N, C-alpha and C positions, 0 to 999 in steps of 0.2 A: 795373229791367229794362224794356227796350222791345221788345215783341213786336208783330208785324203779322200779322193774319189775312188772307191774300191772297185768300181765297175763302170767302164765307159769304152765305147767302140769308136775312139777318136780317129782310127785308121780307116773308117768306112768312107765310101765315096761322097757322102753328104758333107764331108769336111775338106774335100780336095782343094777347093778354092781359097780357103781362109784358115787353115789349121793353125798357123802361127798366131793369128789374131785371137783365135779361140783359146789357145793355151795362155796367151798373155792376159786375156780378160779373166781367166780362171786364177792366174797367179795374183792378179790385182785384188781378188776376193779372198786370198789366203790359201788357195789350193796349191799344195806343194808336191803331191804325188798323184799319178793317174795310173790305175791298174787296168791293163788291157786284156779282156778275156778273148780267147780264140774261138773261132766258129768252125772253119774247115780249111782245107789246103788252099782253096781259091783266094782267101783273104790273108793267108799267113805272111806272104812277102810284104804286103802293105803294113801289117802290124809290126813285123820285125824292123822294117825300115824306119817307122816312127820311133820305135824304141832306140834305134841307133842315133837318130837325129836329136833325141832328147834323153840322153843317158841319165840314169838316177832319178828321172822325173816320170817318164813313161816306162812302165814295167810290164813285160808280157807274161801271160799264162800260156799253157798249151793244153788243148783238148779238142774233142769233137762234140759240138752242140747237138742235142737230141733231134732238133728239126732237120739236121743234115745227115742223119743216119738213114741212108738209102741203100740201093742195090750194091753200091761200091763201098759199103761201110768198113769192110775188112781192109781194103787198100788205105782208106782214110785213117783207120786205127794204126796201121803199120807206119804211116807218116808221123803220127803223134808219138808212137813208141820210139821211133828213130830220133825225133827231135828231143825227147826227154832224155835219151841216152847221150846226145851230142853236147848238151849245154844245160845250164841251170835255168829254171823258171820259177816265178813266184808261187805258182799254184798249178794244179791240174783243173782246167775249167775253160769255158763253162760246159758242164756236163750234167746229165740228169734225164728226166722223162718229160715229154710233152705230147699230150693226147688231145690237144685243142683242135688242131686242123685235120689231123690224119692219124689213123691207127693201123695203117698198112704194115708198118715196121715195128710193131709193139715188141715182139720177141727180140728183134735186133737191138732196139733201144735198151732193153733190159741187159742184154749181153754186153753192149758197149759201155753202159754205165758201170756195171760190175767190174769189167776189165780195167777201166780207167781208175776206179776207186782202189783197186788192188795195186796198180802202178803207183798211185799217190802214197799208199801205205808203205810200199817197198822203198820209195825214195824219200819218205818222211816229209812229204809236201802236203799242204792243205788242199782242199777241193773247193770249187765254187759251183754251186748247184743251181740249175735252171729247172723249175718244176711248174707245169701248167696243166690243169685238169688231172692232176696225178699226185696230190700232196701226200695222202696216206700211203699210197704205193711207194712213193719216193722215201718217205720216212722208214718204212719197213725194210727197204733195201739198204738204207744207210746204217741202221741200228747195229747190225753185226760188225760192220767196219768201224763204227764209232767205239764199240766195245773193245776193239783192238788198238785204239788210240788215234784213229783218224779224226782230223779236225777240219773245219771249213765254215763256209757261209751259205745260207739259203738266200740267194740273191733275189732282189725285188720281192721281198716278203709282202704278201697282201692277204694272208690267211687269218684264221681265228685265233683267239687266245689259247684254245686247246692245242692247236698245231704249234703255236709259238712255244708253249710249255714243253711239248715233246722235243722240240729242237734244242732249247736251252738245257733240258735234262740230259741231252747227249753231249753237252758242252760245245755245241755249234752256235754260230752267230747268225743274227738276222741282218740282211742288207736292206736298209730303209731308203727308199727313193721317192720319186714324185707322187706316187699313189697316196702318200700320207697327206698331201695337200688337197686331195679330191673330196668334194662333198659326198657324203653317204658311202664313203669307201669302208668305213668301220674300222680302219686301221688304228686310229688313236685309242679306241676302246680296247682293242686287242693287245696293245702295248703297255697299257696303264700299269699293269702289275709285273711286267717283265723287267728284270734288273738292267740298268743302263750298261753294265759291263758286257752285255751280250749284243750290243747294237753297233753297227757301223753304217756309214753314209755312202750313198752311191747315186749316180744320175742315170745310168744305162743310156747315156747319150749315144745316138741322137733320138732315142725313144723315151716315152713316158715323161714328157716335159711337165714340170710342176706348174701349178697356178702361181703367178698370173700369166704365164706364157703358154699355157696348154693349147695344143693345136699347131704350135710352131716347132721348129727343130730344137731339140734339147742340147745343152752344152754344159761343160763342167762348172762354169761360173755360176750356174743356177743352183749349185749345191747349197748356197746360203739360204735359199727359200725352204729347202728340206730341213736344214739345220734349225732355222727359226721355228718352224712348225713343230719339230720334234722337241725342241727346248721347251716350248709351250706345253706340250703333252706331258713331259717329264718334270716340269716345274723347276727347271735349271736355267742358269744364265747361258747365253750363247757361247761365251768363252769357256765355261765349265764343260758344256756338252762337246764342244769342238775338241778340247783336250782329252776327254774320256774316249770319244769315238776314234780319234786318231791313235791313241795309245792302244786301243783294242785291235785296230788294223795292223799297227806296227808289230804287236806281239804275235798275231797270227801269221803274218807274212815274213816275220824275222828280218 
């Protein structure tokens, strides 16, 4: 079985003591690739070092996370731009809009998101989107770029069928994580009529741990619990769904 974790922060400090064991446990469950979304410059070195340690398995993205769009966002964007010019990355991400905690930098988040989508378009890279308390706003920002050929993933999708339909109509994918295992999340119902060709798997480790480990640190080996639940929702075998979602990820990330 070949599984791809399309979104995991394995370079974060939560894994400092046992990252090798974490990766080995994931490999034992069939996870062959780990896509690492960027946050900001403070964690960039750790991300790139992990990619260097596990070449062809840990694969970095580059971008500025919306929660880290602060007073110095222009300097952070300059670092992202320089990195994108210096080497190749799998995607521009994670980028987007987040108005859950703070709306102080709303205008700056919009600016940073639009700028990074343009860079992705220029470099023919996909994007990985983080959106929280801003789904429709995010969709409206993405639509003109999607019309020009931009592709990507709405990471950690937990929205409605109506939102999912708008996403797949733009030819974007939905990143399905631990939320699908949560009771009353409503995600299984939202995905029932979404074609499986638009779905990829992710853990968002160390966050959003699936049942039965909810409340503990998440890790990539738990991808199987997400796979099992989604297979049940889509009425497919685990092997069928693993093959389809991995092919979807490979096609997007080339």
